[in-house]
VOTOR-590973 format. One record per residue (C-alpha): residue in three letters; y, z, x. Coordinates in steps of 0.1 Angstrom, whole numbers, padded with zeros to 4 digits, always signed. Layout:
% residues N
alaYZX ...
***
This chain:
% residues 401
unk-1318+0261-0018 unk-1339+0242+0010 unk-1324+0233+0047 unk-1341+0198+0057 unk-1337+0172+0079 unk-1311+0141+0070 unk-1337+0120+0077 unk-1357+0130+0048 unk-1324+0127+0021 unk-1324+0104-0005 unk-1299+0093-0029 unk-1301+0118-0060 unk-1303+0146-0040 unk-1273+0174-0040 unk-1259+0183-0009 unk-1248+0224-0009 unk-1244+0223+0027 unk-1236+0199+0057 unk-1249+0221+0086 unk-1224+0220+0117 unk-1187+0225+0121 unk-1161+0203+0099 unk-1151+0184+0128 unk-1185+0168+0127 unk-1182+0146+0099 unk-1158+0131+0079 unk-1167+0149+0043 unk-1140+0173+0034 unk-1165+0185+0005 unk-1195+0201+0015 unk-1213+0202-0016 unk-1218+0167-0036 unk-1244+0145-0051 unk-1256+0121-0027 unk-1251+0084-0044 unk-1250+0061-0022 unk-1270+0045+0007 unk-1229+0043+0027 unk-1227+0079+0023 unk-1261+0087+0037 unk-1254+0063+0063 unk-1222+0081+0076 unk-1239+0115+0077 unk-1264+0101+0100 unk-1242+0083+0123 unk-1219+0115+0124 unk-1250+0133+0144 unk-1253+0157+0116 unk-1292+0169+0122 unk-1301+0189+0088 unk-1285+0198+0053 unk-1291+0224+0025 unk-1298+0210-0009 unk-1302+0224-0042 unk-1331+0211-0061 unk-1318+0228-0093 unk-1286+0202-0092 unk-1306+0173-0076 unk-1338+0157-0065 unk-1359+0176-0049 unk-1380+0172-0013 unk-1418+0160-0016 unk-1445+0190-0010 unk-1451+0176+0030 unk-1413+0173+0037 unk-1405+0201+0067 unk-1380+0226+0050 unk-1369+0265+0055 unk-1356+0284+0026 unk-1324+0307+0028 unk-1343+0341+0039 unk-1364+0318+0070 unk-1331+0305+0080 unk-1314+0339+0081 unk-1346+0356+0098 unk-1341+0329+0128 unk-1303+0332+0132 unk-1307+0372+0131 unk-1333+0367+0155 unk-1311+0352+0178 unk-1280+0371+0174 unk-1303+0405+0178 unk-1314+0390+0213 unk-1277+0391+0229 unk-1278+0432+0221 unk-1306+0436+0250 unk-1280+0416+0273 unk-1248+0436+0265 unk-1226+0448+0298 unk-1206+0476+0299 unk-1170+0471+0297 unk-1140+0489+0309 unk-1108+0488+0288 unk-1080+0500+0275 unk-1082+0513+0241 unk-1074+0485+0212 unk-1045+0506+0196 unk-1030+0505+0232 unk-1032+0470+0236 unk-1024+0457+0198 unk-0986+0456+0201 unk-0981+0441+0236 unk-1010+0414+0219 unk-0987+0406+0193 unk-0958+0402+0215 unk-0976+0377+0237 unk-0994+0357+0211 unk-0959+0349+0193 unk-0943+0340+0230 unk-0977+0318+0231 unk-0969+0300+0198 unk-0935+0298+0208 unk-0943+0282+0241 unk-0974+0257+0229 unk-0953+0242+0200 unk-0925+0233+0226 unk-0949+0220+0252 unk-0969+0201+0224 unk-0934+0184+0207 unk-0925+0171+0245 unk-0957+0157+0246 unk-0955+0143+0213 unk-0922+0127+0226 unk-0937+0111+0257 unk-0923+0141+0281 unk-0953+0147+0310 unk-0975+0180+0308 unk-0969+0201+0339 unk-0993+0228+0355 unk-0960+0249+0356 unk-0958+0250+0319 unk-0991+0261+0311 unk-1007+0285+0340 unk-0975+0312+0333 unk-0986+0316+0296 unk-1021+0318+0305 unk-1015+0344+0330 unk-1000+0364+0301 unk-1029+0359+0279 unk-1054+0366+0306 unk-1037+0400+0312 unk-1042+0410+0276 unk-1075+0397+0273 unk-1084+0414+0306 unk-1073+0450+0292 unk-1091+0447+0255 unk-1102+0413+0244 unk-1105+0425+0209 unk-1067+0429+0204 unk-1056+0395+0209 unk-1090+0373+0197 unk-1083+0391+0166 unk-1046+0383+0162 unk-1052+0345+0176 unk-1077+0342+0145 unk-1049+0346+0119 unk-1031+0314+0115 unk-1024+0293+0086 unk-1028+0252+0080 unk-0989+0249+0089 unk-0991+0264+0125 unk-1032+0255+0129 unk-1028+0233+0160 unk-1005+0254+0182 unk-1022+0286+0174 unk-1056+0270+0178 unk-1049+0260+0212 unk-1035+0299+0219 unk-1067+0309+0203 unk-1090+0287+0223 unk-1073+0298+0257 unk-1081+0334+0248 unk-1115+0329+0239 unk-1123+0309+0273 unk-1106+0338+0293 unk-1131+0363+0275 unk-1160+0340+0278 unk-1154+0330+0312 unk-1150+0369+0319 unk-1184+0374+0303 unk-1198+0345+0322 unk-1189+0362+0356 unk-1162+0336+0363 unk-1130+0347+0382 unk-1099+0342+0399 unk-1085+0303+0399 unk-1114+0290+0380 unk-1112+0313+0352 unk-1072+0307+0352 unk-1085+0268+0349 unk-1109+0276+0319 unk-1077+0290+0301 unk-1055+0260+0306 unk-1085+0241+0298 unk-1089+0260+0265 unk-1045+0257+0259 unk-1047+0220+0268 unk-1081+0206+0252 unk-1065+0195+0220 unk-1032+0181+0231 unk-1044+0146+0225 unk-1040+0154+0185 unk-1003+0149+0192 unk-1009+0109+0193 unk-1028+0115+0155 unk-1006+0108+0127 unk-1003+0137+0106 unk-1013+0121+0076 unk-1047+0116+0091 unk-1050+0150+0112 unk-1039+0168+0079 unk-1055+0150+0053 unk-1073+0166+0024 unk-1095+0144+0009 unk-1122+0125+0025 unk-1120+0106+0055 unk-1128+0065+0059 unk-1144+0055+0087 unk-1116+0044+0105 unk-1098+0077+0101 unk-1125+0095+0116 unk-1127+0069+0143 unk-1089+0079+0149 unk-1099+0118+0147 unk-1129+0112+0171 unk-1102+0091+0198 unk-1082+0124+0203 unk-1105+0140+0234 unk-1099+0108+0251 unk-1061+0104+0241 unk-1057+0139+0257 unk-1074+0131+0286 unk-1053+0103+0293 unk-1019+0123+0288 unk-1031+0149+0312 unk-1041+0122+0339 unk-1009+0107+0336 unk-0994+0144+0336 unk-1008+0143+0372 unk-1015+0180+0391 unk-1038+0192+0362 unk-1072+0208+0377 unk-1104+0185+0370 unk-1121+0215+0345 unk-1087+0209+0325 unk-1092+0174+0325 unk-1130+0177+0317 unk-1131+0204+0289 unk-1100+0180+0272 unk-1123+0150+0271 unk-1162+0164+0267 unk-1150+0198+0241 unk-1169+0176+0213 unk-1200+0172+0234 unk-1235+0186+0219 unk-1264+0195+0242 unk-1283+0174+0226 unk-1265+0140+0229 unk-1254+0140+0193 unk-1214+0146+0204 unk-1186+0125+0211 unk-1171+0105+0232 unk-1199+0100+0259 unk-1229+0114+0241 unk-1236+0134+0270 unk-1266+0161+0272 unk-1278+0191+0285 unk-1266+0198+0319 unk-1246+0161+0316 unk-1220+0184+0298 unk-1200+0206+0328 unk-1204+0246+0323 unk-1166+0244+0311 unk-1170+0219+0287 unk-1202+0233+0271 unk-1178+0267+0269 unk-1151+0243+0253 unk-1171+0234+0226 unk-1183+0268+0215 unk-1146+0285+0217 unk-1134+0255+0198 unk-1157+0255+0169 unk-1159+0294+0162 unk-1121+0290+0162 unk-1121+0257+0137 unk-1146+0271+0114 unk-1125+0308+0112 unk-1095+0292+0103 unk-1076+0280+0074 unk-1075+0241+0073 unk-1054+0220+0045 unk-1089+0211+0036 unk-1111+0240+0039 unk-1109+0279+0039 unk-1116+0291+0068 unk-1154+0314+0070 unk-1151+0352+0078 unk-1161+0358+0113 unk-1193+0375+0107 unk-1206+0343+0082 unk-1191+0318+0115 unk-1213+0336+0141 unk-1245+0331+0118 unk-1237+0297+0114 unk-1235+0288+0148 unk-1268+0306+0156 unk-1282+0279+0127 unk-1269+0251+0145 unk-1268+0264+0181 unk-1301+0243+0192 unk-1285+0212+0186 unk-1248+0221+0193 unk-1247+0247+0221 unk-1261+0257+0254 unk-1281+0290+0250 unk-1269+0309+0274 unk-1238+0298+0268 unk-1239+0308+0232 unk-1253+0344+0239 unk-1226+0351+0262 unk-1202+0338+0236 unk-1218+0365+0206 unk-1215+0394+0234 unk-1177+0384+0236 unk-1167+0383+0203 unk-1193+0404+0188 unk-1226+0400+0161 unk-1201+0417+0138 unk-1165+0401+0150 unk-1135+0422+0152 unk-1116+0418+0116 unk-1150+0417+0100 unk-1154+0437+0066 unk-1191+0451+0065 unk-1208+0476+0039 unk-1221+0504+0057 unk-1255+0524+0046 unk-1235+0553+0036 unk-1219+0532+0006 unk-1188+0529+0023 unk-1168+0495+0032 unk-1151+0495+0065 unk-1131+0470+0089 unk-1145+0462+0122 unk-1114+0475+0145 unk-1131+0472+0179 unk-1166+0461+0200 unk-1183+0492+0216 unk-1185+0482+0249 unk-1226+0494+0251 unk-1238+0478+0218 unk-1230+0449+0195 unk-1246+0466+0163 unk-1226+0494+0165 unk-1188+0486+0165 unk-1159+0510+0158 unk-1151+0507+0118 unk-1124+0522+0097 unk-1137+0532+0067 unk-1115+0529+0036 unk-1133+0525+0006 unk-1162+0543-0016 unk-1186+0521-0032 unk-1202+0553-0050 unk-1171+0564-0066 unk-1156+0534-0068 unk-1122+0542-0048 unk-1102+0542-0015 unk-1108+0568+0008 unk-1085+0585+0037 unk-1087+0558+0064 unk-1112+0567+0093 unk-1124+0554+0128 unk-1162+0557+0131 unk-1182+0554+0162 unk-1210+0538+0147 unk-1230+0545+0183 unk-1230+0584+0179 unk-1239+0588+0142 unk-1267+0577+0113 unk-1242+0555+0098 unk-1249+0516+0104 unk-1236+0482+0088 unk-1259+0468+0068 unk-1243+0438+0052 unk-1212+0418+0062 unk-1188+0415+0028 unk-1160+0389+0022 unk-1125+0402+0015 unk-1120+0380-0015 unk-1150+0394-0033 unk-1134+0431-0033 unk-1095+0417-0040 unk-1080+0440-0013 unk-1042+0437-0006 unk-1042+0423+0031 unk-1021+0455+0039 unk-1059+0473+0036 unk-1072+0448+0061 unk-1046+0447+0086 unk-1056+0459+0120 
***
């Protein structure tokens, strides 16, 4: 496999993976033989910069074409993620198990409230700050006590309730990221409200386009890309919402290199809060189950985002985001040096590389163990690899936090 710039693609190459979020392009399959100039032009116009090709299944690049192999890309991503480790601040919070039940209650309330709020928008009713901010305050209280609890719950959603729970998840991520960046008070609440309402424009997109399981036509893709502008119009008409909320709604699909939409802003022309919104929106989208795509495991998602960072995200914001969710995010299945499998149950306040892990399976003996929580900062055991639950076919009860 080789990672190459899109400009060096030719018809006859087999694309193994498109480097970027699923919202960046209209292809519902990211592995396919490139057979037409039209598909090539669609990729270029979508703002995709790089792709992985498989020379065994299609044409190869010439020797002078710039390319990277899998190990080179892995090393680059790991170097970027490890750099965040030096910046991790201490964090005082309540224990995860103390917060998880409260977080479950808040999560259920939030789903009901957002569903109702968005359905009212679909029927033409105005949104009000009074409807959004009390919910943001509840979510903030849980995030402030222990962000791991609600962030992990917010990641668990099915394709049927994605739109509503995605909004709850991005709200929680914006609050946690804002806290990591030193934002507080009213501005932090506005950031949370921005996360909650950033996708309200999707209420104006026909379901058959929004949830289409196959490739989108150019017209359908343009319809999807209209949701930031539609949402911005809804929020403007509603009145009384802070400029931060309006800005994130309109600009959460902008990219740091100017290849995003709707206005193609770049660099510092994209506000701090919109840059935050971009990272939070992409992370939750690519870790979620969709009707057309299986979500990535959190650890893979973080590494893929590290690969895309230079074109998609502000480096300072991305570093802060990694410190927020972890290099091995809560809920990730990991393999330890001791030949045991475990589930990351909480981030360590002083080290992103040594989370708390609940070990439950021995690879040496090929058997389940009595579950035990390990603090990897206090012993010799370490994480050596991320694993996928599908590989091991564990029941959901084993992987529940």
